C-alpha positions in Angstrom: -179.5 -10.1 -95.8 -182.8 -12.5 -95.8 -185.1 -9.9 -97.5 -183.1 -10.1 -100.9 -182.4 -13.8 -101.1 -186.8 -14.8 -101.0 -186.7 -11.5 -104.1 -184.0 -13.0 -105.7 -185.4 -16.8 -105.8 -188.6 -14.6 -107.1 -187.0 -13.4 -109.9 -185.8 -16.8 -110.6 -189.1 -18.5 -111.3 -190.5 -15.7 -113.2 -188.1 -15.8 -115.2 -188.1 -19.7 -115.7 -191.6 -19.7 -116.1 -191.3 -16.5 -119.0 -189.0 -18.1 -121.1 -190.5 -21.6 -121.3 -193.6 -20.0 -122.1 -191.2 -17.9 -125.1 -190.0 -21.3 -126.3 -193.6 -23.6 -126.3 -195.1 -20.0 -128.2 -192.1 -21.1 -130.7 -193.1 -24.5 -131.0 -197.2 -24.2 -130.7 -197.8 -21.5 -132.5 -199.5 -22.5 -135.7 -201.5 -25.2 -133.9 -204.8 -23.5 -132.0 -205.5 -27.4 -130.8 -203.0 -27.1 -128.5 -203.0 -24.1 -127.3 -204.9 -24.9 -124.5 -202.0 -27.9 -123.7 -199.6 -24.3 -124.1 -201.6 -22.9 -121.7 -202.0 -25.2 -119.2 -199.0 -26.2 -119.0 -197.3 -22.4 -118.2 -199.8 -22.3 -115.6 -198.0 -26.0 -114.0 -194.3 -24.8 -114.9 -195.0 -22.3 -112.8 -196.3 -24.9 -109.9 -193.2 -26.9 -110.0 -191.2 -24.7 -109.8 -192.7 -23.0 -107.2 -192.6 -26.3 -105.5 -188.8 -26.8 -106.2 -187.9 -23.1 -104.6 -190.1 -23.8 -101.2 -187.9 -27.4 -100.9 -184.5 -25.6 -102.1 -184.8 -23.1 -99.4 -185.7 -25.8 -96.9 -183.4 -27.7 -97.1 -180.7 -24.8 -97.9 -177.3 -24.6 -95.4 -178.4 -22.6 -92.3 -176.4 -18.7 -92.7 -173.1 -18.7 -90.9 -172.7 -18.6 -87.2 -170.0 -15.8 -85.9 -168.9 -16.4 -83.0 -166.7 -13.9 -81.2 -162.9 -14.7 -80.6 -162.4 -14.8 -76.8 -159.1 -11.9 -76.0 -156.4 -12.6 -77.3 -153.8 -12.3 -74.1 -151.2 -9.3 -73.9 -148.5 -11.3 -76.4 -146.0 -9.8 -73.5 -147.4 -11.5 -71.0 -146.2 -14.5 -72.8 -142.1 -13.2 -73.3 -139.9 -15.1 -71.7 -136.6 -13.8 -72.8 -135.3 -9.2 -73.2 -133.1 -7.3 -72.8 -133.0 -5.3 -69.3 -129.3 -3.8 -70.7 -127.5 -2.6 -73.4 -124.8 -0.5 -73.7 -122.3 0.3 -75.6 -121.9 0.8 -79.9 -125.2 -0.3 -81.5 -126.7 -4.0 -81.6 -128.8 -5.4 -83.1 -131.4 -8.4 -82.8 -132.4 -9.9 -86.0 -135.4 -12.0 -85.9 -136.5 -15.5 -87.5 -138.9 -13.0 -89.5 -136.9 -11.6 -91.0 -137.1 -8.0 -89.4 -133.9 -6.3 -87.4 -134.5 -4.3 -84.1 -132.2 -2.5 -82.4 -130.9 -4.3 -78.6 -132.7 -1.7 -76.9 -134.2 -2.4 -73.6 -137.3 -3.9 -74.2 -136.5 -5.6 -77.4 -138.0 -9.6 -77.1 -136.1 -12.3 -78.6 -138.6 -16.0 -79.4 -137.1 -18.6 -81.4 -135.1 -18.5 -84.0 -133.7 -14.9 -83.7 -130.3 -13.9 -83.6 -128.5 -11.1 -81.3 -124.9 -9.4 -83.1 -123.4 -7.0 -80.5 -121.3 -4.4 -81.6 -117.7 -3.3 -81.2 -116.9 -1.9 -77.1 -120.7 -3.0 -76.5 -122.8 -5.7 -73.2 -125.9 -7.0 -73.6 -128.0 -8.4 -70.3 -131.3 -10.9 -71.6 -133.2 -12.2 -69.3 -134.6 -15.3 -69.1 -137.9 -15.1 -66.9 -137.3 -14.5 -63.8 -134.6 -17.1 -63.2 -131.8 -16.4 -65.7 -129.0 -14.0 -67.0 -127.3 -14.6 -69.4 -124.4 -11.2 -70.9 -123.2 -11.2 -74.4 -120.3 -9.2 -74.7 -118.7 -7.9 -77.6 -118.9 -8.2 -81.5 -121.2 -11.6 -80.2 -122.9 -14.0 -82.0 -126.0 -16.2 -80.3 -129.4 -17.7 -82.0 -132.1 -18.2 -79.2 -132.8 -21.2 -80.9 -135.3 -22.8 -77.7 -136.6 -20.5 -74.7 -138.5 -22.5 -72.1 -140.3 -24.3 -74.2 -142.3 -26.8 -73.0 -141.0 -30.5 -72.8 -143.2 -31.9 -70.0 -145.2 -30.3 -67.5 -143.4 -28.5 -65.5 -140.3 -29.0 -67.0 -139.2 -26.2 -70.1 -136.0 -26.8 -71.4 -133.9 -23.4 -73.4 -130.7 -23.6 -75.6 -128.8 -20.7 -77.0 -126.2 -21.5 -79.7 -123.0 -18.9 -79.3 -121.8 -18.6 -82.7 -118.9 -16.8 -82.5 -117.9 -14.4 -78.7 -117.7 -14.1 -75.3 -120.6 -14.0 -72.9 -121.0 -14.8 -69.1 -124.2 -15.9 -66.8 -126.5 -16.8 -64.1 -128.7 -19.6 -63.5 -130.7 -19.9 -60.6 -129.5 -22.5 -59.0 -132.9 -23.0 -56.4 -135.0 -24.1 -60.0 -134.4 -27.4 -60.6 -136.4 -27.8 -63.0 -135.8 -25.7 -66.2 -132.8 -27.8 -68.3 -130.4 -24.8 -70.2 -127.9 -25.9 -72.5 -125.8 -23.2 -74.2 -124.2 -24.6 -77.5 -121.0 -23.7 -79.1 -119.7 -24.6 -82.7 -117.1 -27.0 -80.5 -119.4 -28.1 -77.1 -122.7 -28.5 -75.5 -123.2 -27.7 -72.1 -126.1 -28.1 -69.7 -126.1 -26.0 -67.5 -126.7 -27.5 -63.7 -127.9 -24.0 -61.4 -124.2 -21.8 -62.3 -122.2 -18.4 -62.7 -119.9 -19.8 -65.5 -118.5 -17.7 -68.6 -118.0 -19.5 -72.6 -116.1 -17.8 -75.2 -115.9 -19.7 -78.5 -113.7 -18.1 -81.0 -111.2 -19.1 -83.6 -112.9 -23.0 -83.5 -111.5 -23.0 -80.0 -114.4 -23.0 -76.9 -113.2 -22.1 -73.2 -115.8 -23.0 -70.2 -115.4 -21.1 -67.1 -117.5 -22.2 -63.8 -117.3 -19.9 -61.1 -120.1 -21.7 -58.9 -121.8 -24.8 -59.6 -121.8 -27.4 -62.0 -121.5 -27.3 -65.7 -122.4 -30.9 -67.7 -119.9 -30.7 -71.5 -119.3 -32.9 -74.3 -118.3 -33.3 -78.1 -121.0 -31.1 -79.8 -122.2 -32.1 -83.5 -124.9 -30.8 -85.0 -126.6 -33.9 -86.4 -126.8 -35.3 -83.2 -128.5 -31.5 -81.5 -130.9 -31.7 -84.9 -132.1 -35.1 -84.2 -131.6 -36.8 -87.9 -129.2 -38.7 -85.2 -130.6 -40.8 -82.2 -128.8 -39.9 -79.1 -129.7 -43.2 -78.6 -127.4 -44.6 -81.7 -123.5 -45.3 -81.2 -122.6 -42.2 -82.4 -125.2 -40.8 -79.2 -123.2 -43.0 -76.6 -119.7 -41.8 -77.8 -120.8 -38.4 -77.3 -121.8 -39.7 -74.2 -118.8 -41.9 -72.5 -117.3 -38.0 -73.2 -119.1 -36.1 -70.7 -117.3 -34.5 -68.1 -118.1 -32.7 -65.5 -117.4 -28.8 -64.7 -117.0 -28.2 -61.2 -116.9 -25.2 -59.3 -113.1 -23.5 -59.7 -112.6 -25.8 -62.9 -112.6 -25.1 -66.9 -112.6 -26.7 -70.2 -110.6 -25.7 -74.0 -111.5 -27.0 -76.4 -110.9 -27.2 -80.4 -113.2 -28.1 -82.7 -112.1 -32.0 -84.0 -113.9 -32.1 -87.2 -116.0 -29.9 -89.8 -118.5 -33.5 -89.4 -119.0 -31.9 -85.8 -120.7 -28.9 -88.1 -122.8 -30.7 -90.4 -126.3 -30.5 -90.6 -126.7 -34.5 -91.6 -124.2 -37.1 -92.6 -124.3 -40.8 -94.4 -122.5 -42.5 -92.2 -118.9 -43.1 -92.9 -119.1 -39.7 -91.9 -121.2 -41.8 -88.6 -117.9 -43.8 -88.7 -115.0 -41.1 -89.0 -116.4 -39.0 -86.5 -116.8 -41.1 -84.6 -112.8 -42.6 -84.6 -112.2 -38.8 -84.1 -114.2 -39.3 -81.0 -113.0 -41.9 -80.0 -109.4 -40.6 -80.3 -110.2 -37.9 -77.7 -110.7 -36.3 -73.9 -111.7 -33.1 -72.2 -109.2 -32.6 -70.1 -110.7 -30.5 -67.3 -108.3 -27.4 -65.9 -107.4 -25.7 -63.1 -110.1 -22.8 -63.4 -107.2 -18.8 -62.8 -110.1 -17.0 -62.2 -109.4 -13.1 -62.8 -111.0 -10.5 -61.2 -112.9 -8.7 -63.2 -114.5 -11.9 -64.2 -115.3 -12.7 -60.8 -116.6 -8.6 -60.3 -118.8 -9.9 -63.7 -120.5 -12.3 -62.3 -121.4 -10.5 -58.9 -123.2 -7.9 -61.3 -125.5 -9.6 -62.5 -128.7 -8.5 -62.0 -132.2 -9.6 -62.5 -135.1 -7.5 -62.6 -137.9 -9.1 -61.9 -141.2 -9.0 -63.9 -143.4 -5.7 -63.3 -139.3 -4.0 -64.0 -139.7 -6.3 -67.1 -143.2 -5.5 -68.4 -142.9 -1.9 -68.3 -139.2 -2.2 -70.7 -141.6 -4.4 -73.4 -144.9 -2.3 -73.6 -142.5 1.1 -73.4 -140.9 -0.6 -76.6 -143.2 -1.9 -78.0 -145.2 0.8 -78.1 -142.2 3.2 -79.1 -141.7 1.0 -81.8 -145.3 0.9 -83.2 -145.6 3.8 -85.2 -148.8 5.4 -83.4 -146.5 7.7 -80.8 -146.5 11.1 -81.6 -142.9 12.9 -80.8 -143.7 13.7 -77.2 -145.4 11.0 -77.0 -142.0 8.9 -77.8 -139.5 11.4 -75.9 -141.6 10.9 -72.5 -140.7 7.2 -73.6 -137.5 7.4 -74.4 -137.1 9.3 -70.7 -139.4 6.6 -69.1 -136.8 3.8 -70.8 -133.5 6.0 -69.5 -134.6 6.2 -66.0 -135.0 2.3 -66.4 -131.7 1.9 -67.2 -130.0 4.0 -65.0 -131.6 2.2 -61.6 -130.4 -0.8 -63.7 -126.3 0.9 -63.9 -126.9 1.8 -60.4 -127.7 -2.0 -58.8 -124.8 -3.0 -60.9 -122.5 0.1 -59.1 -123.6 -0.8 -56.2 -122.9 -4.4 -56.8 -119.4 -3.5 -58.2 -118.3 -1.3 -54.9 -119.9 -4.5 -52.1 -117.3 -7.2 -54.2 -115.0 -4.3 -53.8 -114.8 -3.8 -50.3 -115.5 -7.7 -49.5 -111.6 -8.0 -51.2 -110.5 -5.9 -48.6 -112.5 -7.2 -45.7 -111.6 -11.6 -46.8 -108.7 -10.4 -49.4 -107.4 -13.7 -51.9 -104.6 -15.4 -50.8 -101.9 -14.4 -53.5 -98.7 -15.5 -53.0 -96.3 -13.2 -55.2 -96.8 -10.8 -57.7 -97.3 -13.6 -60.6 -100.7 -14.8 -59.1 -100.7 -10.9 -58.2 -101.0 -9.7 -61.6 -102.4 -12.8 -63.0 -105.7 -12.1 -60.6 -105.5 -8.4 -61.4 -104.6 -8.0 -64.3 -102.1 -5.3 -63.5 -99.6 -4.5 -61.0 -98.5 0.1 -59.3 -96.0 0.3 -58.2 -95.9 3.7 -54.9 -93.2 5.8 -53.6 -93.8 6.6 -49.7 -91.7 9.0 -48.6 -88.6 8.2 -46.2 -87.2 6.0 -50.0 -90.4 3.3 -48.6 -92.4 1.2 -51.2 -95.6 -1.0 -52.4 -95.6 -3.1 -55.3 -98.9 -4.9 -55.7 -102.1 -4.2 -57.3 -104.4 -1.3 -56.0 -107.7 -1.8 -55.4 -109.5 1.0 -54.3 -107.5 5.2 -54.8 -110.5 7.6 -52.7 -110.5 9.1 -50.2 -107.7 10.1 -48.5 -105.9 6.5 -49.1 -105.2 4.1 -50.9 -105.7 0.6 -50.1 -103.2 -2.1 -51.8 -102.9 -5.8 -51.5 -99.8 -6.8 -51.4 -98.5 -10.0 -51.4 -98.1 -9.8 -48.0 -102.2 -8.7 -47.4 -104.2 -5.9 -48.0 -102.3 -2.3 -47.3 -103.7 0.9 -46.7 -101.9 3.7 -47.7 -102.8 7.7 -46.0 -102.4 9.9 -49.6 -99.0 12.3 -47.2 -96.7 9.6 -47.3 -97.9 8.7 -51.6 -94.6 10.6 -53.4 -95.4 8.9 -57.1 -97.3 5.8 -58.0 -95.8 4.6 -60.9 -99.1 2.4 -63.5 -98.9 -0.6 -65.4 -95.6 -1.7 -63.4 -95.8 -5.1 -64.2 -94.6 -4.0 -67.6 -91.2 -2.4 -66.9 -90.7 -5.5 -64.0 -89.2 -9.0 -63.9 -91.7 -11.1 -62.3 
């Protein structure tokens, strides 16, 4: 490259010298007395251009030195939030960069991404190794911020549940992360807990199974910081906060369309402030259902080794570089991981059902049985006897049933008939 640059300079000098001599010949061609002057000028011009060339070369900026970049860390080592289980009809991820992806095991989220679950679907999303969020069917949720660092050792995660239902488990031993679950009606700070959040038709329901949640009214202009939290409106919201302890719940309807406006003018701020001032958030007793309690027990966190492998499989499949045989191998491995997770969940479900038998809830009457189990059966036995309650297990050679008098075990040979969904026929 340096040799070519030198040749170009010599050619340039020669060209200029010839052009200069040509113009001198035109003007002094008829003047023979000045021929010696012309030759002298040509020679002087040559040496002048040679000197300028040397000066140009010595002052020229040196060529740019290209330093190889440090090798990039593998992207999946920085990923904080991934799909660890997905079942039911197809769910999808609308990425913030406008790409769309199936919500398969190993698919991951970044700030701004949206998950939309299909009918009869369920998608489990793990955030780092501390939190698992399960999104039920027909749910739309946006991951606003994922483990954003607000100060050394302090991270911040915000998830906006636009519609639908979710159940979550946050590792209560980890004090540094801050988790917020937002809905169009509520802002909820999660303080290490098992919980349910649902938003439907302008109403949010928050249920706390264990731990606690701090809840306040949602105001978009406060969340996006167009209005400071230290403002009078922010102070009003602060004064209306409630703490929901384990075994408690809240149901909150939307106060005003102003809650979800990006920016508010002074009149709107004043109007919304008055509405907030007039309202309170009542904390109610939680009558948890068996299905809900069981679901919290089947939220199983995966270790980092497994989640990294999930990501690697998903990325290789979606890269378009793998051939058909390789894709089959990867799909088989992903299916194996899925079955392992399903097996873990089934085991936790079994343990939970066993715990109900060993330490049953005290259900005083049939109405409480139906409220907890959401069903009731009538068992007709030999010799005209009957038992009414909720069947917990019907495996092996006996039926285990939860009645208003406690747990009973009935041998199969004594059973004449089982009437299911008996609560539809009985007067409670």
